[in-house]
C-alpha positions in Angstrom: -18.8 5.1 -22.4 -20.3 7.9 -24.3 -23.9 8.3 -23.1 -25.5 8.4 -26.5 -23.8 5.2 -27.5 -24.6 3.5 -24.3 -28.3 4.2 -24.7 -28.4 3.2 -28.3 -28.7 6.9 -29.5 -26.8 8.8 -32.2 -23.3 8.0 -33.2 -20.7 9.9 -31.1 -19.3 13.0 -32.9 -15.8 13.0 -34.2 -13.2 15.4 -32.8 -12.4 18.5 -34.8 -9.0 20.1 -35.4 -9.4 22.2 -32.3 -9.7 19.1 -30.1 -6.6 17.5 -31.7 -4.6 20.7 -31.2 -5.9 20.9 -27.7 -4.6 17.4 -27.1 -1.1 18.8 -27.7 -1.8 21.5 -25.0 -3.0 18.8 -22.6 0.3 17.0 -23.1 2.3 19.9 -21.6 1.5 19.3 -17.9 1.8 15.5 -18.6 5.3 16.1 -20.0 6.2 18.2 -16.9 4.8 15.7 -14.5 7.0 12.9 -15.6 10.0 15.2 -16.2 9.7 16.3 -12.5 9.7 12.7 -11.4 12.6 11.5 -13.4 14.9 14.4 -12.8 14.3 14.0 -9.1 15.5 10.4 -9.3 18.7 11.6 -10.9 19.1 14.4 -8.3 18.8 12.1 -5.3 22.6 11.5 -5.0 23.3 15.3 -5.2 20.5 16.1 -2.7 21.9 13.4 -0.4 25.4 15.0 -0.5 24.2 18.5 -0.1 21.3 18.3 2.4 22.5 15.1 4.2 19.0 13.7 4.8 18.5 10.6 6.9 17.3 7.4 5.1 13.8 8.2 6.3 14.0 11.8 5.2 15.3 10.7 1.8 12.3 8.4 1.3 9.9 11.2 2.3 11.5 13.6 -0.2 10.7 11.1 -2.9 7.4 9.7 -1.4 5.6 12.8 -0.2 5.0 14.1 -3.7 3.1 10.9 -4.7 1.4 10.6 -1.4 -0.1 14.1 -1.6 -1.2 13.5 -5.2 -2.8 10.2 -4.3 -4.6 11.7 -1.3 -5.9 14.7 -3.2 -6.7 13.4 -6.7 -10.2 12.3 -5.9 -10.9 15.7 -4.4 -9.4 17.6 -7.3 -11.2 15.4 -9.9 -14.5 16.2 -8.3 -13.6 19.8 -7.9 -12.9 20.1 -11.6 -16.4 18.8 -12.3 -17.8 21.6 -10.2 -15.6 24.7 -11.0 -14.5 23.8 -14.5 -11.8 21.4 -15.6 -9.8 24.0 -17.6 -10.0 26.5 -14.7 -8.7 23.9 -12.2 -5.9 23.0 -14.7 -4.7 26.6 -14.8 -4.9 27.1 -11.0 -2.8 24.0 -10.6 -0.3 25.1 -13.2 0.2 28.4 -11.5 0.7 26.8 -8.0 3.0 24.2 -9.4 5.3 26.8 -10.9 5.5 28.7 -7.5 6.1 25.4 -5.6 8.9 24.5 -8.0 10.8 27.7 -7.2 10.4 26.9 -3.5 11.8 23.4 -4.0 14.7 24.6 -6.1 16.0 26.9 -3.3 15.4 24.6 -0.3 18.2 24.8 2.2 17.3 21.7 4.3 15.8 18.3 4.0 12.7 19.4 6.0 12.2 22.4 3.7 12.5 20.3 0.6 9.9 17.8 2.0 7.5 20.7 2.6 8.1 22.0 -0.9 7.6 18.5 -2.4 4.3 18.2 -0.5 3.1 21.5 -2.0 4.2 20.3 -5.4 2.1 17.2 -4.9 -0.9 19.2 -3.9 -0.6 21.3 -7.0 0.1 18.4 -9.3 -3.1 16.7 -8.1 -5.0 19.2 -10.1 -3.2 18.4 -13.4 -3.8 14.7 -14.2 -7.5 14.5 -13.5 -8.1 17.8 -15.3 -6.4 16.7 -18.5 -7.8 13.2 -18.5 -11.4 14.3 -17.9 -11.0 16.9 -20.6 -10.0 14.1 -23.0 -13.2 12.2 -22.1 -15.3 15.2 -23.1 -13.2 16.3 -26.1 -13.2 12.8 -27.7 -16.6 11.1 -27.3 -15.9 8.7 -30.0 -14.6 5.5 -28.3 -11.9 4.7 -30.9 -10.7 8.4 -30.9 -10.7 8.4 -27.1 -8.6 5.3 -26.9 -6.1 6.9 -29.3 -6.1 10.2 -27.4 -5.5 8.4 -24.1 -2.6 6.6 -25.8 -1.2 10.0 -26.8 -1.8 11.1 -23.2 0.1 8.2 -21.8 2.9 8.7 -24.4 3.3 12.3 -23.3 4.3 11.1 -19.8 6.8 8.8 -21.6 8.1 11.6 -23.7 8.6 13.6 -20.5 10.4 10.6 -19.1 12.7 10.6 -22.1 13.4 14.4 -22.1 13.6 14.7 -18.3 16.8 12.5 -17.7 18.6 14.3 -20.6 17.7 17.8 -19.4 18.2 16.8 -15.8 21.6 15.2 -16.5 22.8 18.4 -18.3 21.5 20.6 -15.5 23.1 18.4 -12.8 26.4 18.5 -14.7 26.6 22.2 -14.9 24.4 23.5 -12.1 23.2 22.7 -8.6 20.5 20.1 -7.9 17.8 22.8 -7.4 18.0 23.6 -11.1 16.0 20.5 -12.0 12.9 21.9 -10.4 13.1 25.2 -12.3 12.5 23.5 -15.6 8.8 23.4 -14.6 8.4 27.2 -14.6 8.7 28.0 -18.3 6.4 25.0 -19.2 3.7 26.2 -16.8 4.0 29.7 -18.2 3.4 28.4 -21.7 0.4 26.4 -20.5 -1.2 29.4 -18.8 -0.9 31.4 -22.0 -2.3 28.8 -24.5 -4.8 26.9 -22.4 -7.6 29.6 -22.5 -7.2 29.8 -26.3 -7.2 26.2 -27.3 -8.9 24.2 -24.5 -12.7 24.3 -24.0 -14.2 24.5 -20.6 -16.3 21.6 -19.2 -18.1 21.3 -15.9 -21.2 19.7 -14.5 -23.8 22.4 -14.2 -25.9 20.3 -11.8 -23.1 19.4 -9.5 -23.5 20.5 -5.9 -20.9 21.9 -3.5 -17.8 19.9 -2.6 -17.8 18.2 0.8 -14.7 19.4 2.6 -15.0 16.8 5.3 -14.8 14.1 2.7 -11.8 15.7 1.2 -10.0 15.7 4.5 -11.0 12.1 5.2 -9.7 10.9 1.9 -6.3 12.6 2.4 -6.0 11.4 6.0 -6.9 7.8 5.0 -4.2 7.6 2.3 -1.5 9.3 4.3 -2.1 7.2 7.4 -2.1 3.9 5.4 1.0 4.7 3.4 2.9 5.9 6.5 2.1 2.6 8.3 3.3 0.5 5.3 6.4 2.6 4.9 7.3 2.5 8.6 6.8 -1.3 8.7 8.9 -1.9 5.7 11.8 0.5 6.5 12.0 0.2 10.3 9.8 -2.4 12.0 6.4 -3.9 12.0 5.7 -2.5 15.4 2.7 -0.9 17.2 3.2 2.4 15.4 3.0 0.7 12.0 -0.1 -1.3 13.0 -1.8 1.7 14.5 -1.2 3.9 11.4 -2.5 1.2 9.0 -5.5 0.5 11.2 -6.2 4.3 11.4 -6.0 4.6 7.7 -8.4 1.7 7.1 -10.8 3.1 9.8 -10.8 6.5 8.3 -11.3 5.0 4.9 -14.4 3.1 6.2 -15.8 6.4 7.6 -15.1 8.1 4.3 -16.9 5.4 2.3 -19.9 5.4 4.7 -20.1 9.1 4.4 -20.2 9.0 0.6 -23.2 6.6 0.7 -25.2 9.1 2.8 -24.4 12.3 0.9 -26.6 13.6 -1.9 -23.5 15.0 -3.7 -20.7 12.6 -2.6 -17.0 13.2 -3.3 -17.0 9.7 -4.9 -20.0 8.3 -6.6 -19.9 4.7 -5.2 -22.1 3.5 -8.0 -19.0 3.6 -10.3 -17.7 0.6 -8.4 -20.7 -1.5 -9.3 -18.9 -2.0 -12.6 -16.6 -5.0 -12.6 -14.7 -3.3 -15.4 -14.2 -0.1 -13.5 -13.1 -1.8 -10.2 -10.8 -4.4 -11.8 -9.1 -1.9 -14.0 -8.4 0.3 -11.0 -6.7 -2.7 -9.3 -4.7 -3.7 -12.3 -3.5 -0.1 -12.7 -2.4 -0.1 -9.0 -0.3 -3.2 -9.5 1.3 -1.9 -12.7 2.4 1.4 -11.2 3.5 -0.3 -8.1 6.2 -2.1 -10.1 7.0 0.7 -12.5 7.5 3.7 -10.2 9.5 1.7 -7.6 11.9 0.3 -10.2 12.3 3.7 -11.9 13.7 5.3 -8.8 15.9 2.3 -7.9 17.3 1.9 -11.4 18.3 5.6 -11.5 20.3 5.1 -8.2 21.7 1.8 -9.5 23.1 3.4 -12.7 24.8 6.2 -10.8 25.8 4.7 -7.5 26.6 1.1 -8.5 27.7 1.4 -12.1 29.3 4.8 -11.5 27.6 6.7 -14.3 27.3 10.5 -14.1 23.8 12.0 -13.9 24.0 12.9 -17.6 25.2 9.4 -18.6 22.4 7.9 -16.5 19.9 10.1 -18.1 21.0 9.3 -21.6 21.0 5.6 -20.9 17.5 5.8 -19.3 16.0 7.7 -22.2 15.5 4.8 -24.7 13.1 3.1 -22.2 10.6 5.9 -23.0 10.6 4.8 -26.6 9.2 1.5 -25.4 6.4 3.3 -23.6 5.6 5.5 -26.6 5.5 2.5 -29.0 3.5 0.4 -26.6 1.0 3.1 -25.9 0.3 3.8 -29.6 0.2 0.1 -30.4 -2.6 -0.6 -27.9 -5.4 0.8 -30.0 -4.3 -1.2 -33.0 -4.2 -4.4 -31.0 -7.8 -3.9 -29.8 -9.1 -4.3 -33.3 -8.8 -8.1 -33.1 -7.9 -8.9 -29.4 -9.8 -8.5 -26.2 -8.3 -6.0 -23.7 -7.7 -8.7 -21.1 -5.5 -10.6 -23.6 -3.5 -7.5 -24.4 -3.0 -6.6 -20.8 -2.1 -10.2 -19.8 0.4 -10.3 -22.6 1.8 -7.0 -21.5 2.3 -8.3 -18.0 3.9 -11.5 -19.2 6.5 -9.3 -21.2 6.9 -7.2 -18.1 7.6 -10.2 -15.8 10.2 -11.4 -18.3 11.9 -8.0 -18.3 12.2 -8.1 -14.5 13.8 -11.5 -14.6 16.3 -10.1 -17.1 17.0 -7.2 -14.8 17.8 -9.6 -12.0 20.3 -11.3 -14.2 21.7 -7.9 -15.2 22.2 -6.9 -11.6 24.1 -10.1 -10.8 26.4 -9.5 -13.8 26.6 -5.7 -13.4 25.8 -5.5 -17.1 24.7 -2.0 -18.2 23.5 -3.1 -21.7 21.5 -6.0 -20.4 19.9 -3.8 -17.8 18.9 -1.1 -20.3 17.5 -3.7 -22.7 15.3 -5.1 -19.9 14.3 -1.6 -19.0 13.1 -0.9 -22.6 11.3 -4.3 -22.6 9.5 -3.5 -19.3 8.4 -0.1 -20.7 7.0 -1.8 -23.8 5.1 -4.3 -21.8 3.6 -1.8 -19.3 2.5 0.9 -21.8 -0.5 -0.9 -23.3 -1.6 -1.9 -19.8 -1.7 1.7 -18.6 -3.5 2.9 -21.8 -6.2 0.2 -21.7 -6.8 0.3 -18.0 -7.2 4.0 -18.1 -9.5 3.8 -21.1 -11.6 1.2 -19.4 -11.9 3.3 -16.3 -13.0 6.4 -18.2 -15.1 4.6 -20.8 -17.2 2.8 -18.1 -18.2 6.1 -16.5 -20.9 8.5 -17.7 -19.6 11.8 -19.1 -20.9 13.9 -16.3 -18.8 11.9 -13.9 -15.6 12.0 -16.0 -13.8 14.2 -13.5 -14.5 11.9 -10.6 -13.6 8.8 -12.7 -10.4 10.5 -13.9 -9.5 11.4 -10.3 -10.0 7.7 -9.3 -8.0 6.5 -12.3 -5.1 8.8 -11.3 -5.5 8.0 -7.7 -5.0 4.3 -8.5 -1.9 5.3 -10.5 -0.4 7.5 -7.9 -1.3 5.3 -5.0 0.3 2.3 -6.7 3.4 4.4 -7.6 3.8 5.9 -4.2 3.2 2.4 -2.6 5.8 0.9 -4.9 8.4 3.6 -4.1 7.7 3.2 -0.4 7.6 -0.6 -0.2 10.2 -1.5 -2.8 12.5 1.4 -1.7 12.1 0.3 1.9 12.9 -3.3 1.0 16.1 -2.2 -0.7 17.0 0.0 2.2 16.5 -2.9 4.7 18.4 -5.4 2.5 21.2 -2.9 1.9 21.5 -2.2 5.6 21.5 -5.9 6.3 24.3 -6.5 3.8 26.4 -3.6 5.0 26.0 -4.7 8.7 28.5 -7.4 7.8 31.0 -4.9 6.5 33.9 -4.0 8.9 35.1 -0.5 8.2 38.3 -1.1 10.2 40.4 1.8 11.4 39.8 3.8 8.2 36.3 5.0 9.3 34.8 6.4 12.4 31.6 5.0 13.9 29.6 8.0 12.7 31.0 7.5 9.1 30.0 3.8 9.1 26.5 4.6 10.4 26.0 6.9 7.5 27.4 4.4 5.1 25.1 1.7 6.3 22.0 3.8 6.0 22.1 4.6 2.3 24.4 3.8 -0.6 24.6 7.5 -1.3 26.0 8.0 2.1 28.5 5.2 1.5 29.7 6.7 -1.7 30.2 10.0 0.0 32.2 8.5 2.8 34.3 6.4 0.4 35.2 9.6 -1.5 36.2 11.4 1.7 38.4 8.5 2.8 40.0 7.7 -0.5 42.7 5.1 -0.9 42.2 1.4 -0.3 39.8 1.9 2.6 37.5 4.0 0.3 37.7 1.4 -2.5 36.7 -1.4 -0.1 33.8 0.5 1.3 32.6 1.5 -2.2 32.8 -2.2 -3.4 30.9 -3.4 -0.3 28.2 -0.8 -0.7 27.7 -1.5 -4.4 27.5 -5.3 -3.8 25.0 -4.8 -1.0 22.8 -2.5 -3.2 23.1 -4.8 -6.2 21.9 -7.8 -4.2 19.0 -5.8 -2.8 18.1 -4.6 -6.3 18.1 -8.1 -7.6 15.6 -9.2 -4.9 13.3 -6.3 -5.7 13.2 -7.2 -9.4 12.1 -10.7 -8.6 9.3 -9.3 -6.4 8.2 -7.1 -9.3 8.2 -10.2 -11.6 5.8 -12.0 -9.2 3.5 -8.9 -9.0 3.4 -8.7 -12.8 2.4 -12.3 -13.2 -0.4 -11.9 -10.6 -1.7 -8.8 -12.3 -1.8 -10.5 -15.6 -3.8 -13.4 -14.1 -6.3 -11.0 -12.6 -6.8 -9.3 -16.0 -7.5 -12.7 -17.7 -9.9 -13.9 -15.0 -11.8 -10.7 -14.3 -11.8 -8.8 -17.6 -11.9 -11.7 -20.1 -15.5 -11.0 -21.0 -14.9 -7.6 -22.5 -14.9 -7.6 -26.3 -12.3 -5.9 -28.6 -12.3 -2.2 -29.3 -11.3 -1.1 -25.8 -14.3 -2.6 -24.0 -17.0 -0.6 -25.8 -19.2 -3.7 -25.7 -19.3 -6.4 -23.1 -20.7 -9.9 -22.6 -22.1 -8.8 -19.3 -24.2 -5.7 -18.4 -22.0 -5.2 -15.3 -19.3 -4.0 -17.6 -21.1 -0.7 -18.1 -22.1 2.0 -15.6 -25.2 3.7 -16.7 -25.8 7.3 -15.7 -28.2 7.9 -12.9 
């Protein structure tokens, strides 16, 4: 909440033309962020065929980007408060461009994993910088809600552009070309940002605590690794130890924050029910969204047999749902409480996942895409409002830290969704393929590859050709479709639970994006 408004002072100032033009500049890295994610989803089959990663390596190629972001967002958000949010944005843009070149020319699965990790580290500077700049550029609550809606929409626009551009590139060039599209975007950002974006930082902020930064990264990576290992391989001692280590490191991290004069995370933010609940709701939404994005891209190509370009073009309309939903959210808040809007959005999302399950059982492309658009429409206002509630409940001088936590919840939820849902699909697919008898047409090695991933099965089927290849392809597609159907039902349950949480916990917040509450706990006052 703007501090003057929170204390009963003067009316927050309105944004000028420079701020609105600057919002367009802020949208550039957001466009790139989602473009990089969506084109990677399309490139997974080509990467599988070229680099021949194992099932675990393939998950890490996709996961490590989000894991590094989730682990470093808090640090980067706080760092932006100290060195300047515009400066951090430009440093991250430069590093992201270089890392994209490294990823494009990777020659092994291990090299690509390392490149993706560096990309994640660089990307961790982008989201909190842009979101915290919005909180300072738009102090008026209604304008801030609209600006955040535009910010969310820019991710969706990137999601629409990415598959189309990625599909074209994958049709005519090698898979590494999808990473190179980041380079010109970052060059443009580096040129125009100093001209159009103001600089903001906390002049009274102390030095960043490197020990806390290391602890936050270690806690996230250990916890996610344990969950991924348990879901994809076995709930064994390694998984348990990794998760316990992550939780233990997290406890050490939190205790350290309570003792530091200048903590990496100001724990007083969590005294706000609005802040804490919005973080949790954000995690659940991105858990379902990011996981299903990746799995749908593979379903379109490997089960329905679409080319990368065709898959990209069919996926693009879903972004229209995101854009419409994001821009509709501020209008709905004029007469409805945020909790009702979010609960309604989750109800729509749950219905969309049920339709997806039906589409998977029928192998219906049109029904699947319709459900995909409906899901996007339902999730968009949830992401807009939860982000606005997180930023609006924090004092301006802590905007960077709040933005870092908001994006951490998004990336943590997304990475967790990819890891857990992807691992469930992998396990169910392998279970289904274990019943498939390859016969004399395939070697033991070929069948091992085919039973690990559907991409491997498609490649082996193409090599074999004939009736044996057709039977293997049919069996792999059926196994993946069944696994995909189970995951959509899981996402439907998660959506219903998240909607219930929104109603029970955030129901007291009044309309207009939570600018006023029935309970003082809804607002975090500045220290």
